[in-house]
MDTraj code that builds the backbone (N, CA, C; nanometers):
import mdtraj as md
import numpy as np

residues = "UNK UNK UNK UNK UNK UNK UNK UNK UNK UNK UNK UNK UNK UNK UNK UNK UNK UNK UNK UNK UNK UNK UNK UNK UNK UNK UNK UNK UNK UNK UNK UNK UNK UNK UNK UNK UNK UNK UNK UNK UNK UNK UNK UNK UNK UNK UNK UNK UNK UNK UNK UNK UNK UNK UNK UNK UNK UNK UNK UNK UNK UNK UNK UNK UNK UNK UNK UNK UNK UNK UNK UNK UNK UNK UNK UNK UNK UNK UNK UNK UNK UNK UNK UNK UNK UNK UNK UNK UNK UNK UNK UNK UNK UNK UNK UNK UNK UNK UNK UNK UNK UNK UNK UNK UNK UNK UNK UNK UNK UNK UNK UNK UNK UNK UNK UNK UNK UNK UNK UNK UNK UNK UNK UNK UNK UNK UNK UNK UNK UNK UNK UNK UNK UNK UNK UNK UNK UNK UNK UNK UNK UNK UNK UNK UNK UNK UNK UNK UNK UNK UNK UNK UNK".split()
xyz = np.array([
    [10.5009, 0.8518, -1.9077],
    [10.5279, 0.8709, -1.7672],
    [10.4770, 0.7485, -1.6913],
    [10.5618, 0.6923, -1.6099],
    [10.5274, 0.5782, -1.5270],
    [10.4884, 0.6286, -1.3889],
    [10.3771, 0.5777, -1.3355],
    [10.3299, 0.6213, -1.2041],
    [10.3000, 0.5004, -1.1167],
    [10.2973, 0.5257, -0.9871],
    [10.2493, 0.4288, -0.8895],
    [10.1466, 0.4990, -0.8019],
    [10.0534, 0.4223, -0.7479],
    [9.9508, 0.4786, -0.6601],
    [9.9357, 0.3897, -0.5383],
    [9.9292, 0.4522, -0.4228],
    [9.9062, 0.3826, -0.2959],
    [9.7803, 0.4406, -0.2325],
    [9.6950, 0.3537, -0.1815],
    [9.5721, 0.3939, -0.1140],
    [9.5898, 0.3765, 0.0363],
    [9.5493, 0.4782, 0.1123],
    [9.5471, 0.4711, 0.2576],
    [9.4117, 0.5209, 0.3040],
    [9.3688, 0.4752, 0.4196],
    [9.2398, 0.5178, 0.4752],
    [9.2583, 0.5698, 0.6167],
    [9.1704, 0.6614, 0.6543],
    [9.1700, 0.7145, 0.7902],
    [9.0306, 0.7663, 0.8216],
    [9.0043, 0.7817, 0.9493],
    [8.8760, 0.8335, 0.9961],
    [8.8981, 0.9706, 1.0578],
    [8.8077, 1.0637, 1.0287],
    [8.8183, 1.1976, 1.0873],
    [8.6804, 1.2620, 1.0917],
    [8.6660, 1.3531, 1.1846],
    [8.5426, 1.4295, 1.1965],
    [8.5631, 1.5705, 1.1452],
    [8.4537, 1.6346, 1.1110],
    [8.4568, 1.7752, 1.0687],
    [8.3153, 1.8294, 1.0687],
    [8.3032, 1.9538, 1.0328],
    [8.1738, 2.0141, 1.0039],
    [8.1980, 2.1305, 0.9108],
    [8.0969, 2.1642, 0.8330],
    [8.1027, 2.2774, 0.7410],
    [8.0110, 2.3839, 0.8012],
    [8.0674, 2.4822, 0.8719],
    [7.9864, 2.5724, 0.9550],
    [7.8709, 2.6419, 0.8827],
    [7.8911, 2.6846, 0.7603],
    [7.7871, 2.7617, 0.6909],
    [7.7040, 2.6787, 0.5943],
    [7.7158, 2.5480, 0.5995],
    [7.6459, 2.4615, 0.5051],
    [7.4950, 2.4694, 0.5280],
    [7.4184, 2.4609, 0.4219],
    [7.2727, 2.4751, 0.4309],
    [7.2021, 2.3484, 0.4777],
    [7.2760, 2.2371, 0.4866],
    [7.2121, 2.1104, 0.5203],
    [7.2853, 2.0429, 0.6353],
    [7.2805, 1.9097, 0.6399],
    [7.3301, 1.8332, 0.7537],
    [7.4798, 1.8451, 0.7787],
    [7.5573, 1.8824, 0.6804],
    [7.7021, 1.8903, 0.6985],
    [7.7447, 2.0039, 0.7921],
    [7.6523, 2.0877, 0.8331],
    [7.6846, 2.1908, 0.9319],
    [7.6961, 2.1300, 1.0718],
    [7.6479, 2.0052, 1.0884],
    [7.6560, 1.9358, 1.2170],
    [7.7884, 1.8607, 1.2292],
    [7.8295, 1.8356, 1.3515],
    [7.9487, 1.7559, 1.3753],
    [7.9241, 1.6147, 1.3225],
    [8.0166, 1.5628, 1.2420],
    [8.0041, 1.4283, 1.1876],
    [8.1417, 1.3815, 1.1410],
    [8.1490, 1.2573, 1.0961],
    [8.2770, 1.2043, 1.0527],
    [8.2657, 1.1215, 0.9271],
    [8.3807, 1.0875, 0.8738],
    [8.3893, 1.0099, 0.7503],
    [8.5022, 0.9097, 0.7592],
    [8.4924, 0.8070, 0.6780],
    [8.6034, 0.7147, 0.6520],
    [8.6642, 0.7624, 0.5209],
    [8.7728, 0.8375, 0.5298],
    [8.8377, 0.8937, 0.4120],
    [8.9297, 0.7897, 0.3484],
    [8.9409, 0.7945, 0.2171],
    [9.0372, 0.7134, 0.1427],
    [9.1229, 0.8091, 0.0613],
    [9.2529, 0.7961, 0.0759],
    [9.3488, 0.8832, 0.0098],
    [9.4280, 0.8012, -0.0915],
    [9.4272, 0.8444, -0.2170],
    [9.5046, 0.7796, -0.3227],
    [9.6207, 0.8730, -0.3571],
    [9.7413, 0.8239, -0.3394],
    [9.8637, 0.9011, -0.3612],
    [9.9300, 0.8485, -0.4873],
    [9.9468, 0.9334, -0.5870],
    [10.0095, 0.8922, -0.7126],
    [10.1415, 0.9660, -0.7301],
    [10.2471, 0.8877, -0.7483],
    [10.3820, 0.9406, -0.7664],
    [10.4324, 0.9041, -0.9053],
    [10.5138, 0.9918, -0.9600],
    [10.5824, 0.9651, -1.0871],
    [10.7316, 0.9760, -1.0625],
    [10.8064, 0.8938, -1.1313],
    [10.9509, 0.9007, -1.1173],
    [11.0191, 0.7951, -1.2003],
    [11.1484, 0.7931, -1.1887],
    [11.2295, 0.6960, -1.2597],
    [11.2354, 0.5671, -1.1791],
    [11.2313, 0.4564, -1.2484],
    [11.2467, 0.3265, -1.1843],
    [11.3944, 0.3097, -1.1482],
    [11.4194, 0.2756, -1.0231],
    [11.5559, 0.2558, -0.9760],
    [11.6151, 0.1315, -1.0422],
    [11.7353, 0.1446, -1.0937],
    [11.8056, 0.0332, -1.1563],
    [11.9405, 0.0206, -1.0866],
    [11.9370, -0.0409, -0.9683],
    [12.0587, -0.0521, -0.8888],
    [12.0560, -0.1855, -0.8152],
    [12.1335, -0.2800, -0.8650],
    [12.1400, -0.4116, -0.8027],
    [12.1767, -0.3992, -0.6556],
    [12.1183, -0.4881, -0.5756],
    [12.1480, -0.4909, -0.4335],
    [12.0581, -0.4040, -0.3487],
    [11.9779, -0.3178, -0.4099],
    [11.8847, -0.2327, -0.3353],
    [11.7513, -0.3045, -0.3261],
    [11.6862, -0.2967, -0.2111],
    [11.5573, -0.3657, -0.1957],
    [11.4492, -0.3027, -0.2818],
    [11.4681, -0.1770, -0.3222],
    [11.3710, -0.1105, -0.4089],
    [11.4162, -0.1082, -0.5552],
    [11.5098, -0.1951, -0.5899],
    [11.5531, -0.2070, -0.7289],
    [11.4332, -0.2453, -0.8153],
    [11.4142, -0.1750, -0.9254],
    [11.3031, -0.2017, -1.0156],
    [11.1763, -0.1272, -0.9792],
    [11.1841, -0.0383, -0.8814],
    [11.0656, 0.0351, -0.8336],
    [11.0862, 0.1852, -0.8466],
    [10.9753, 0.2572, -0.8602],
    [10.9796, 0.4026, -0.8435],
    [11.0021, 0.4327, -0.6962],
    [10.9256, 0.3645, -0.6126],
    [10.9389, 0.3745, -0.4677],
    [10.8688, 0.2543, -0.4078],
    [10.9253, 0.1979, -0.3051],
    [10.8625, 0.0854, -0.2371],
    [10.7290, 0.1323, -0.1791],
    [10.6215, 0.0570, -0.2025],
    [10.4898, 0.0952, -0.1534],
    [10.4877, 0.1111, -0.0007],
    [10.5703, 0.0347, 0.0694],
    [10.5739, 0.0496, 0.2154],
    [10.6338, 0.1843, 0.2545],
    [10.7266, 0.2369, 0.1740],
    [10.7820, 0.3701, 0.2000],
    [10.6802, 0.4792, 0.1678],
    [10.6033, 0.4595, 0.0601],
    [10.4968, 0.5550, 0.0279],
    [10.4023, 0.5660, 0.1474],
    [10.3634, 0.4511, 0.2007],
    [10.2727, 0.4464, 0.3147],
    [10.3346, 0.5096, 0.4387],
    [10.4570, 0.4721, 0.4702],
    [10.5214, 0.5218, 0.5917],
    [10.5331, 0.6742, 0.5907],
    [10.5710, 0.7312, 0.4786],
    [10.5842, 0.8766, 0.4699],
    [10.4490, 0.9466, 0.4815],
    [10.3482, 0.8940, 0.4137],
    [10.2145, 0.9549, 0.4215],
    [10.1592, 0.9453, 0.5629],
    [10.1804, 0.8313, 0.6282],
    [10.1327, 0.8161, 0.7653],
    [10.2019, 0.9144, 0.8590],
    [10.3326, 0.9268, 0.8469],
    [10.4073, 1.0138, 0.9374],
    [10.3710, 1.1609, 0.9206],
    [10.3467, 1.2037, 0.7983],
    [10.3266, 1.3463, 0.7724],
    [10.1808, 1.3897, 0.7624],
    [10.0882, 1.2951, 0.7426],
    [9.9488, 1.3341, 0.7238],
    [9.8501, 1.2384, 0.7897],
    [9.8514, 1.1133, 0.7512],
    [9.7464, 1.0198, 0.7919],
    [9.7395, 1.0046, 0.9436],
    [9.8522, 0.9816, 1.0091],
    [9.8491, 0.9659, 1.1547],
    [9.8118, 1.0956, 1.2255],
    [9.8385, 1.2091, 1.1629],
    [9.8014, 1.3398, 1.2200],
    [9.6506, 1.3594, 1.2125],
    [9.5891, 1.3211, 1.1012],
    [9.4460, 1.3433, 1.0803],
    [9.3592, 1.2273, 1.1278],
    [9.4149, 1.1070, 1.1406],
    [9.3340, 0.9905, 1.1746],
    [9.2744, 1.0043, 1.3147],
    [9.1444, 0.9828, 1.3236],
    [9.0688, 0.9936, 1.4485],
    [9.0850, 1.1306, 1.5146],
    [9.0996, 1.2321, 1.4308],
    [9.1047, 1.3702, 1.4783],
    [8.9789, 1.4405, 1.4312],
    [8.9525, 1.5565, 1.4903],
    [8.8467, 1.6431, 1.4399],
    [8.9165, 1.7555, 1.3652],
    [8.8841, 1.7716, 1.2370],
    [8.9425, 1.8732, 1.1508],
    [8.8524, 1.9953, 1.1572],
    [8.9005, 2.1009, 1.2174],
    [8.8160, 2.2170, 1.2447],
    [8.8734, 2.3425, 1.1791],
    [8.7844, 2.4235, 1.1266],
    [8.8205, 2.5520, 1.0662],
    [8.8585, 2.6486, 1.1773],
    [8.9678, 2.7196, 1.1601],
    [9.0179, 2.8088, 1.2644],
    [8.9169, 2.9163, 1.3051],
    [8.8268, 2.9543, 1.2159],
    [8.7273, 3.0579, 1.2475],
    [8.5978, 3.0015, 1.3048],
    [8.5922, 2.8702, 1.3245],
    [8.4742, 2.8057, 1.3831],
    [8.4912, 2.8076, 1.5358],
    [8.4747, 2.9251, 1.5928],
    [8.5102, 2.9506, 1.7329],
    [8.4344, 2.8626, 1.8321],
    [8.3053, 2.8452, 1.8126],
    [8.2257, 2.7666, 1.9080],
    [8.2733, 2.6217, 1.9132],
    [8.2992, 2.5632, 1.7985],
    [8.3446, 2.4243, 1.7955],
    [8.4870, 2.4136, 1.8485],
    [8.5707, 2.5095, 1.8155],
    [8.7080, 2.5066, 1.8686],
    [8.7064, 2.5143, 2.0208],
    [8.6221, 2.6006, 2.0751],
    [8.6112, 2.6134, 2.2211],
    [8.5618, 2.4829, 2.2823],
    [8.4617, 2.4221, 2.2201],
    [8.4102, 2.2943, 2.2681],
    [8.5194, 2.1870, 2.2666],
    [8.5911, 2.1753, 2.1552],
    [8.6951, 2.0732, 2.1427],
    [8.8078, 2.0954, 2.2428],
    [8.8408, 2.2212, 2.2676],
    [8.9464, 2.2520, 2.3649],
    [8.9042, 2.2160, 2.5067],
    [8.7736, 2.2055, 2.5315],
    [8.7259, 2.1698, 2.6659],
    [8.7358, 2.0195, 2.6914],
    [8.7607, 1.9408, 2.5874],
    [8.7717, 1.7956, 2.6012],
    [8.9168, 1.7582, 2.6308],
    [8.9425, 1.6945, 2.7435],
    [9.0813, 1.6587, 2.7768],
    [9.1429, 1.5665, 2.6719],
    [9.2615, 1.6010, 2.6297],
    [9.3410, 1.5191, 2.5368],
    [9.2697, 1.4878, 2.4056],
    [9.1795, 1.5765, 2.3625],
    [9.1107, 1.5534, 2.2352],
    [9.2049, 1.5826, 2.1190],
    [9.2004, 1.4995, 2.0175],
    [9.2846, 1.5165, 1.8990],
    [9.2136, 1.6087, 1.8010],
    [9.2643, 1.7293, 1.7897],
    [9.2050, 1.8321, 1.7048],
    [9.3119, 1.8861, 1.6105],
    [9.2757, 1.9028, 1.4842],
    [9.3636, 1.9654, 1.3864],
    [9.2937, 2.0917, 1.3390],
    [9.3564, 2.2065, 1.3636],
    [9.3003, 2.3354, 1.3244],
    [9.3530, 2.3704, 1.1856],
    [9.2604, 2.4014, 1.0959],
    [9.2939, 2.4323, 0.9563],
    [9.2604, 2.5771, 0.9247],
    [9.3336, 2.6355, 0.8316],
    [9.3053, 2.7735, 0.7916],
    [9.2031, 2.7803, 0.6784],
    [9.1377, 2.6686, 0.6498],
    [9.0316, 2.6610, 0.5476],
    [8.9159, 2.5789, 0.6034],
    [8.7976, 2.6037, 0.5534],
    [8.6824, 2.5212, 0.5890],
    [8.7136, 2.3783, 0.5451],
    [8.6919, 2.2777, 0.6307],
    [8.7347, 2.1413, 0.5988],
    [8.6422, 2.0650, 0.5036],
    [8.6179, 2.1232, 0.3865],
    [8.5491, 2.0513, 0.2795],
    [8.6487, 1.9547, 0.2167],
    [8.6014, 1.8566, 0.1449],
    [8.6922, 1.7618, 0.0812],
    [8.7819, 1.8329, -0.0205],
    [8.7298, 1.9367, -0.0854],
    [8.8099, 2.0132, -0.1813],
    [8.9286, 2.0808, -0.1116],
    [8.9016, 2.1428, 0.0029],
    [9.0092, 2.2085, 0.0766],
    [9.1039, 2.1075, 0.1410],
    [9.0495, 1.9970, 0.1906],
    [9.1345, 1.8968, 0.2544],
    [9.2330, 1.8350, 0.1559],
    [9.1897, 1.8087, 0.0328],
    [9.2816, 1.7500, -0.0645],
    [9.3924, 1.8490, -0.1003],
    [9.3599, 1.9776, -0.1052],
    [9.4626, 2.0795, -0.1328],
    [9.5624, 2.0880, -0.0173],
    [9.5124, 2.0895, 0.1067],
    [9.6009, 2.0936, 0.2229],
    [9.6906, 1.9693, 0.2242],
    [9.6321, 1.8532, 0.1982],
    [9.7089, 1.7287, 0.1954],
    [9.8179, 1.7340, 0.0884],
    [9.7842, 1.7855, -0.0290],
    [9.8827, 1.7973, -0.1366],
    [9.9964, 1.8880, -0.0937],
    [9.9625, 2.0010, -0.0318],
    [10.0649, 2.0947, 0.0149],
    [10.1574, 2.0302, 0.1177],
    [10.1011, 1.9466, 0.2036],
    [10.1818, 1.8785, 0.3053],
    [10.2739, 1.7753, 0.2416],
    [10.2226, 1.6976, 0.1470],
    [10.2964, 1.5820, 0.0952],
    [10.3853, 1.6087, -0.0258],
    [10.3643, 1.7186, -0.0965],
    [10.4331, 1.7344, -0.2259],
    [10.5854, 1.7345, -0.2150],
    [10.6414, 1.7860, -0.1063],
    [10.7865, 1.7855, -0.0919],
    [10.8385, 1.6640, -0.0164],
    [10.7500, 1.5937, 0.0534],
    [10.7917, 1.4793, 0.1345],
    [10.8560, 1.3715, 0.0485],
    [10.7941, 1.3361, -0.0619],
    [10.8464, 1.2276, -0.1446],
    [10.9699, 1.2710, -0.2228],
    [10.9733, 1.3929, -0.2668],
    [11.0889, 1.4428, -0.3413],
    [11.2143, 1.4391, -0.2539],
    [11.1993, 1.4734, -0.1278],
    [11.3130, 1.4743, -0.0355],
    [11.3600, 1.3335, -0.0015],
    [11.2746, 1.2348, -0.0180],
    [11.3036, 1.0993, 0.0281],
    [11.4274, 1.0404, -0.0377],
    [11.4382, 1.0523, -0.1660],
    [11.5505, 0.9911, -0.2350],
    [11.6453, 1.0924, -0.2979],
    [11.6040, 1.2155, -0.3052],
    [11.6875, 1.3158, -0.3675],
    [11.7009, 1.2981, -0.5175],
    [11.6115, 1.2180, -0.5753],
    [11.6119, 1.2018, -0.7207],
    [11.4760, 1.2484, -0.7727],
    [11.4631, 1.2495, -0.9023],
    [11.3395, 1.2970, -0.9636],
    [11.2214, 1.2082, -0.9260],
    [11.1394, 1.2578, -0.8367],
    [11.0169, 1.1889, -0.7967],
    [10.9152, 1.2979, -0.7649],
    [10.7945, 1.2824, -0.8161],
    [10.6956, 1.3880, -0.7965],
    [10.5633, 1.3295, -0.7502],
    [10.5016, 1.3992, -0.6585],
    [10.3625, 1.3729, -0.6258],
    [10.2830, 1.4386, -0.7373],
    [10.2176, 1.3578, -0.8184],
    [10.1480, 1.4166, -0.9327],
    [9.9972, 1.4246, -0.9135],
    [9.9429, 1.3431, -0.8215],
    [9.7980, 1.3484, -0.8013],
    [9.7634, 1.2946, -0.6637],
    [9.6660, 1.3611, -0.6022],
    [9.6023, 1.3099, -0.4814],
    [9.4536, 1.3059, -0.5069],
    [9.3917, 1.1978, -0.4666],
    [9.2462, 1.1860, -0.4696],
    [9.2041, 1.1562, -0.3266],
    [9.1090, 1.2330, -0.2760],
    [9.0597, 1.2132, -0.1406],
    [8.9103, 1.1838, -0.1472],
    [8.8749, 1.0609, -0.1099],
    [8.7350, 1.0198, -0.1046],
    [8.6803, 1.0531, 0.0334],
    [8.5722, 1.1294, 0.0363],
    [8.5031, 1.1585, 0.1623],
    [8.4016, 1.0478, 0.1910],
    [8.3415, 0.9987, 0.0871],
    [8.2516, 0.8827, 0.0908],
    [8.2853, 0.8008, -0.0335],
    [8.2322, 0.6794, -0.0452],
    [8.2595, 0.6024, -0.1674],
    [8.2100, 0.6713, -0.2948],
    [8.1154, 0.7637, -0.2807],
    [8.0560, 0.8280, -0.3979],
    [8.0970, 0.9735, -0.4176],
    [8.1762, 1.0298, -0.3255],
    [8.2106, 1.1719, -0.3322],
    [8.3595, 1.1900, -0.3042],
    [8.4275, 1.2625, -0.3926],
    [8.5704, 1.2837, -0.3755],
    [8.6142, 1.4106, -0.4454],
    [8.7371, 1.4509, -0.4126],
    [8.8025, 1.5634, -0.4796],
    [8.9426, 1.5175, -0.5164],
    [8.9941, 1.5759, -0.6231],
    [9.1291, 1.5398, -0.6636],
    [9.2052, 1.6631, -0.7083],
    [9.3347, 1.6546, -0.6896],
    [9.4241, 1.7629, -0.7301],
    [9.5459, 1.6992, -0.7943],
    [9.5989, 1.7640, -0.8959],
    [9.7258, 1.7156, -0.9534],
    [9.8236, 1.8306, -0.9593],
    [9.9446, 1.7979, -0.9962],
    [10.0499, 1.8992, -0.9907],
    [10.0204, 2.0188, -1.0805],
    [9.9494, 2.0018, -1.1908],
    [9.9128, 2.1163, -1.2757],
    [9.8177, 2.2086, -1.2010],
    [9.7227, 2.1531, -1.1262],
    [9.6319, 2.2338, -1.0452],
    [9.7087, 2.3101, -0.9396],
    [9.8071, 2.2450, -0.8791],
    [9.8869, 2.3056, -0.7734],
    [9.9663, 2.4242, -0.8261],
    [10.0173, 2.4153, -0.9477],
    [10.0945, 2.5261, -1.0055],
    [10.0075, 2.6478, -1.0324],
    [9.8767, 2.6270, -1.0463],
    [9.7867, 2.7375, -1.0759],
    [9.7099, 2.7863, -0.9528],
    [9.7467, 2.7369, -0.8369],
    [9.6748, 2.7730, -0.7120],
    [9.7115, 2.9132, -0.6682],
])
top = md.Topology()
chain = top.add_chain()
for i, resn in enumerate(residues, 1):
    res = top.add_residue(resn, chain, resSeq=i)
    for name in ("N", "CA", "C"):
        top.add_atom(name, md.element.get_by_symbol(name[0]), res)
traj = md.Trajectory(xyz[None], top)
């Protein structure tokens, strides 16, 4: 299986409401997202993506449109975190993304996978799969999901 991977970065805030330590406080991270796709290499003369699974600029553009630009410089808040949601709603024009899961890196990578898994397949209408996402919360801490994990969710 031939794969390609594109890395994108974004900044976002969150908190883990029931955490026993500092992560219960409002804070942010510089996230790094690694998107790995599998597919057939295009063999069609005259196409700018000839010889590619997908042009890396298209990988980036789709991820930005459907996920990265939505989450970048936003506060990712759990829908049941009422006090923080109320606070964020009091800020004019604040960029807030409400999630149905606590915004741990494990949950965020699953949500991201759910958002992106059909985006790339629809792009060309040919066999192309999002096979793995890795989301770094810090340089030393990350979570990853692949399509086998997704099938068992």
